[in-house]
Legacy VTK file of the C-alpha trace (Angstrom):
# vtk DataFile Version 3.0
C-alpha trace
ASCII
DATASET POLYDATA
POINTS 383 float
6.851 -87.947 43.298
8.239 -90.721 45.535
6.622 -91.213 48.915
8.589 -90.744 52.108
9.226 -94.469 52.402
10.233 -95.451 48.908
11.606 -94.428 45.580
10.320 -96.259 42.545
13.534 -97.121 40.673
14.244 -100.336 38.847
17.017 -102.346 40.457
20.270 -103.446 38.876
21.795 -106.884 39.564
24.924 -105.673 41.313
23.109 -103.494 43.850
22.404 -104.965 47.273
19.490 -102.556 47.655
17.599 -100.317 45.312
15.855 -97.723 47.425
16.375 -95.590 50.468
14.035 -95.147 53.402
13.073 -91.536 54.041
12.905 -90.201 57.570
10.877 -87.112 58.478
10.877 -87.185 62.284
13.755 -86.871 64.704
12.322 -89.700 66.803
13.122 -91.995 63.860
16.839 -91.194 64.213
17.803 -93.956 66.619
21.307 -92.584 67.169
19.926 -89.490 68.915
19.063 -89.754 72.591
15.566 -88.907 73.831
17.001 -85.787 75.451
18.620 -84.673 72.192
15.381 -85.215 70.299
13.473 -83.128 72.837
15.976 -80.283 72.608
16.001 -80.279 68.827
12.253 -80.675 68.390
11.518 -76.909 68.350
14.208 -76.428 65.675
12.698 -79.095 63.427
9.289 -77.527 63.985
10.490 -74.211 62.594
12.882 -75.501 59.920
11.740 -78.874 58.660
13.884 -81.997 59.038
14.154 -84.720 56.397
16.830 -87.347 55.745
17.202 -90.964 54.646
18.936 -94.043 55.953
21.664 -94.022 53.276
22.760 -90.482 54.098
22.451 -90.864 57.874
24.694 -93.917 57.476
27.561 -91.618 56.445
27.649 -90.019 59.902
30.215 -90.958 62.545
27.830 -90.829 65.494
30.718 -91.038 67.974
31.870 -87.605 66.788
29.509 -84.763 67.828
31.329 -82.481 65.357
30.984 -84.884 62.437
30.516 -82.718 59.299
27.753 -84.846 57.792
25.918 -84.662 61.096
26.301 -80.879 61.106
24.901 -80.777 57.595
21.715 -82.737 58.226
20.881 -82.821 61.961
19.221 -79.701 63.456
21.137 -77.472 65.861
19.647 -75.353 68.646
21.581 -72.318 67.393
19.342 -72.240 64.324
16.734 -70.522 66.493
18.991 -67.502 67.049
17.818 -64.313 65.370
19.702 -64.007 62.095
19.082 -62.797 58.574
15.921 -63.175 56.540
14.175 -66.045 54.795
14.729 -64.485 51.353
18.266 -63.165 51.815
18.841 -62.482 48.102
15.356 -61.040 47.481
14.394 -63.682 44.952
10.874 -62.285 45.121
12.074 -59.243 43.159
13.042 -61.381 40.133
9.998 -63.658 40.225
8.113 -63.044 36.980
5.437 -65.686 37.539
4.718 -68.342 40.125
7.728 -70.650 40.197
9.614 -68.617 37.574
12.652 -66.432 38.291
14.495 -64.373 35.678
17.453 -62.537 37.185
20.219 -62.954 34.596
19.559 -62.263 30.924
20.249 -65.720 29.520
19.032 -67.905 32.410
15.550 -68.633 33.776
14.875 -70.689 36.912
11.843 -72.956 37.091
11.055 -73.828 40.726
9.324 -77.068 39.828
9.463 -79.041 43.078
9.104 -78.114 46.733
10.782 -81.209 48.216
14.446 -82.260 48.515
15.958 -85.679 49.128
16.972 -84.325 52.523
17.181 -80.833 53.963
20.545 -79.165 54.427
20.355 -77.177 57.643
21.962 -74.112 56.014
19.575 -74.066 53.035
19.017 -70.583 51.595
15.551 -71.545 50.305
14.180 -73.138 53.470
11.169 -70.819 53.117
9.982 -73.061 50.277
9.548 -75.972 52.665
7.304 -74.080 55.093
3.575 -74.770 55.084
2.555 -71.224 54.215
4.811 -70.991 51.155
3.350 -71.083 47.656
6.288 -69.963 45.504
6.798 -73.358 43.876
4.490 -74.905 41.308
4.520 -78.375 39.803
2.749 -76.910 36.768
5.557 -75.326 34.750
3.388 -74.452 31.740
3.441 -70.731 32.531
7.223 -70.871 32.899
7.570 -72.675 29.586
5.474 -70.009 27.884
7.636 -67.311 29.451
10.831 -68.968 28.229
9.390 -69.444 24.728
8.522 -65.723 24.606
12.078 -64.643 25.582
14.593 -65.582 22.868
17.492 -64.225 24.943
17.068 -67.184 27.330
19.534 -69.925 26.402
19.704 -71.676 29.797
16.863 -73.037 31.927
17.592 -74.261 35.447
15.185 -76.765 36.994
15.376 -76.298 40.727
13.233 -75.900 43.816
13.419 -78.187 45.865
15.132 -80.904 43.894
13.951 -81.745 40.371
15.380 -85.271 40.560
12.753 -86.103 43.181
10.133 -85.647 40.482
9.000 -88.703 38.549
11.008 -89.556 35.470
7.823 -89.271 33.406
7.363 -85.666 34.534
11.019 -84.821 33.908
10.771 -86.228 30.382
7.725 -84.041 29.732
9.686 -80.952 30.805
12.789 -81.968 28.813
10.667 -82.495 25.716
8.907 -79.144 26.114
12.190 -77.283 26.588
13.802 -78.998 23.599
10.878 -77.763 21.502
12.023 -74.176 22.222
14.871 -73.563 19.732
16.744 -70.906 21.715
17.065 -73.060 24.874
20.476 -74.649 24.440
21.191 -75.809 28.006
18.936 -77.516 30.544
20.359 -77.414 34.053
19.339 -79.708 36.913
20.139 -78.237 40.320
20.295 -81.380 42.465
21.816 -82.863 45.596
20.309 -86.269 44.904
23.675 -87.693 43.733
24.826 -87.090 47.323
21.588 -87.863 49.165
20.439 -90.855 47.095
22.731 -92.112 44.293
20.189 -94.841 43.508
17.938 -92.185 41.954
20.151 -92.216 38.864
21.795 -95.622 39.155
18.604 -97.648 39.293
16.470 -95.753 36.803
17.202 -96.826 33.214
14.356 -94.593 31.974
16.051 -91.529 33.450
19.355 -92.543 31.899
17.621 -92.972 28.550
16.106 -89.506 28.925
19.559 -88.069 29.516
20.792 -89.719 26.313
17.805 -88.450 24.342
17.795 -84.842 25.535
21.476 -84.157 26.229
22.764 -83.861 22.688
26.116 -82.749 21.265
24.757 -79.258 20.618
22.226 -78.948 23.464
23.492 -80.396 26.709
21.902 -81.205 30.031
24.071 -80.006 32.911
23.861 -81.505 36.378
24.619 -78.770 38.908
25.600 -81.223 41.639
25.868 -80.254 45.282
28.581 -82.031 47.256
29.671 -80.175 50.381
32.238 -82.557 51.861
34.516 -85.281 50.448
32.854 -87.932 52.628
29.723 -87.507 50.510
31.711 -88.738 47.504
31.203 -92.405 48.294
31.837 -95.139 45.747
28.079 -95.257 45.200
27.849 -91.484 44.676
30.730 -91.604 42.199
28.967 -94.390 40.305
25.850 -92.241 40.199
27.766 -89.342 38.696
29.429 -91.707 36.253
25.987 -92.893 35.127
25.099 -89.272 34.378
28.337 -88.662 32.485
28.121 -91.885 30.461
24.613 -90.908 29.391
25.627 -87.511 28.072
25.182 -85.200 31.062
27.863 -82.623 31.894
28.498 -82.568 35.647
29.720 -79.633 37.715
29.641 -78.990 41.460
28.639 -75.955 43.463
28.300 -75.551 47.203
28.551 -72.939 49.936
31.418 -72.552 52.369
29.930 -73.796 55.622
31.285 -73.452 59.134
31.837 -76.859 60.709
31.469 -78.719 57.421
34.002 -77.625 54.800
35.722 -74.556 56.304
39.124 -76.241 56.162
41.409 -75.788 53.134
42.539 -79.415 53.226
38.960 -80.690 53.303
37.956 -78.340 50.484
41.017 -79.282 48.453
40.367 -82.996 48.909
36.832 -82.542 47.645
37.929 -80.426 44.673
40.632 -82.911 43.724
38.259 -85.869 43.924
35.677 -83.999 41.857
38.307 -83.305 39.216
39.326 -86.981 39.124
35.770 -88.162 38.505
34.849 -85.528 35.917
32.603 -83.242 37.984
34.161 -79.782 37.648
34.286 -77.486 40.714
32.113 -74.560 39.596
31.100 -72.164 42.403
32.008 -71.878 46.066
29.368 -69.611 47.565
29.638 -67.303 50.518
26.774 -68.354 52.796
23.748 -66.127 52.429
22.490 -64.396 55.588
19.409 -66.604 55.713
17.203 -66.980 58.782
18.386 -69.908 60.903
21.868 -69.990 59.375
23.907 -68.196 62.027
25.810 -71.335 63.181
27.002 -71.987 59.623
28.246 -68.526 58.632
31.850 -67.405 58.081
33.190 -63.882 57.453
34.174 -63.147 53.855
37.860 -62.562 54.633
38.183 -65.851 56.494
36.375 -67.648 53.690
38.611 -66.118 51.036
41.733 -67.257 52.916
40.383 -70.812 53.179
39.471 -70.854 49.494
42.844 -69.504 48.322
44.722 -72.020 50.463
42.582 -74.861 49.091
43.326 -73.835 45.508
47.068 -73.967 46.192
46.807 -77.646 47.137
45.330 -79.068 43.938
46.004 -79.350 40.235
44.720 -76.868 37.688
41.591 -78.910 37.009
40.782 -78.780 40.729
41.173 -74.978 40.832
38.332 -73.906 38.566
35.787 -72.834 41.191
34.925 -69.166 41.729
34.248 -67.788 45.196
31.085 -65.706 44.939
28.213 -64.139 46.821
24.745 -64.632 45.319
23.681 -61.125 46.265
20.388 -59.471 45.382
22.266 -57.447 42.740
24.158 -60.367 41.204
26.924 -62.932 41.608
29.731 -60.955 43.199
33.085 -62.700 42.913
35.659 -62.152 45.672
38.781 -61.601 43.581
41.441 -60.528 46.075
42.015 -59.039 49.521
44.969 -57.044 50.824
45.679 -55.269 54.106
43.350 -52.376 53.316
40.909 -53.369 50.600
38.707 -56.131 49.224
38.438 -56.422 45.436
35.159 -57.742 44.080
33.699 -58.177 40.611
30.218 -58.799 39.272
30.659 -62.156 37.594
26.960 -61.939 36.714
24.469 -59.175 37.494
20.799 -58.388 37.746
21.348 -55.297 35.580
23.402 -55.650 32.398
25.450 -52.499 33.092
26.863 -54.101 36.235
28.215 -57.249 34.544
32.005 -57.191 34.957
31.929 -54.112 37.205
34.672 -54.004 39.863
34.024 -52.951 43.434
36.831 -51.843 45.736
35.750 -52.018 49.378
37.338 -51.282 52.727
38.632 -54.475 54.279
36.310 -55.644 57.034
37.276 -58.914 58.693
33.880 -59.213 60.396
31.685 -58.695 57.337
29.885 -61.729 55.957
27.869 -60.044 53.165
28.205 -57.291 50.590
25.718 -55.061 52.410
28.132 -54.744 55.345
31.027 -53.515 53.209
31.946 -49.902 52.526
32.403 -49.487 48.777
35.099 -46.897 48.040
35.207 -47.280 44.249
33.048 -48.692 41.467
34.901 -49.379 38.226
32.798 -50.051 35.098
33.667 -53.192 33.163
34.654 -51.290 30.012
37.437 -49.286 31.724
LINES 1 384
383 0 1 2 3 4 5 6 7 8 9 10 11 12 13 14 15 16 17 18 19 20 21 22 23 24 25 26 27 28 29 30 31 32 33 34 35 36 37 38 39 40 41 42 43 44 45 46 47 48 49 50 51 52 53 54 55 56 57 58 59 60 61 62 63 64 65 66 67 68 69 70 71 72 73 74 75 76 77 78 79 80 81 82 83 84 85 86 87 88 89 90 91 92 93 94 95 96 97 98 99 100 101 102 103 104 105 106 107 108 109 110 111 112 113 114 115 116 117 118 119 120 121 122 123 124 125 126 127 128 129 130 131 132 133 134 135 136 137 138 139 140 141 142 143 144 145 146 147 148 149 150 151 152 153 154 155 156 157 158 159 160 161 162 163 164 165 166 167 168 169 170 171 172 173 174 175 176 177 178 179 180 181 182 183 184 185 186 187 188 189 190 191 192 193 194 195 196 197 198 199 200 201 202 203 204 205 206 207 208 209 210 211 212 213 214 215 216 217 218 219 220 221 222 223 224 225 226 227 228 229 230 231 232 233 234 235 236 237 238 239 240 241 242 243 244 245 246 247 248 249 250 251 252 253 254 255 256 257 258 259 260 261 262 263 264 265 266 267 268 269 270 271 272 273 274 275 276 277 278 279 280 281 282 283 284 285 286 287 288 289 290 291 292 293 294 295 296 297 298 299 300 301 302 303 304 305 306 307 308 309 310 311 312 313 314 315 316 317 318 319 320 321 322 323 324 325 326 327 328 329 330 331 332 333 334 335 336 337 338 339 340 341 342 343 344 345 346 347 348 349 350 351 352 353 354 355 356 357 358 359 360 361 362 363 364 365 366 367 368 369 370 371 372 373 374 375 376 377 378 379 380 381 382
């Protein structure tokens, strides 16, 4: 794994630099005043701070409401009482250390406990706390579990961010998964294309691994995580292009976040740009009620209005995202809302009988999560 001060990628001739400098303390952020650092210190003590000079360079420091700043710099409101650390009860679908199996065909391997930087609204911030031991770098038990479950066709490498692992370790995991015949798709859940595009651009060994293990019949998918169009820099687009040219299918998923992308024109701009560069909009998530996330939450009704407006502004290829909640019981898609009701559907579910099931709920403009809604009708998928 790279140290905090370097990433070990080979350089390419046309790059002016080939690594980012990681920053783990607020006193290393020169743009913050001493008073700001003192105020935010207790927040960073509870919910860890990490960034790098490339990503901090995207911030307009003259704008206190800058969306990239809101995404990465702690806020005092994070200390307000709100939610729980495991808002979707991932513990209940953990079948072994670092292994989650919630949906029939997909297993998650939590193979790394570090990210390139830490989004302040992260729903897995518990993984980055000292007392947490959910993640394991040894995925052998997970590989055995996957091999013993022929219904599993997709394996998602996540954590943390798998692209912060060494290329050698990633190749070992790719090779082991490709030796399991029923695993057709390897997914990489990563924000590194936004946080550090050099991770892909300057690593020919990683690009070669993509070519070797993303084949015409068994693809690697990059589940990218861009939250705002300003993250889609020329460098980031080149990084995605390097993935695509080496056989990786790229899609994007992100939450709807107050102060960052809760504007239909911002969301539409991002979706359109993603469609232009070949990174399909996949999911827009309703923010989970995670501890520390109160300043970033939006009610479901408001979020649905923003999402629908954004979809009206782009082409068909920019309209392919689904607006969902990753609830304990499954991925619940917000389909429609009228004056009286909210219409939801289990796009995916923890229990097979719920897949495709419709829920009709009383409209509640203040609700931010399924648990707050009154369900008036449950319609099985087969009806």
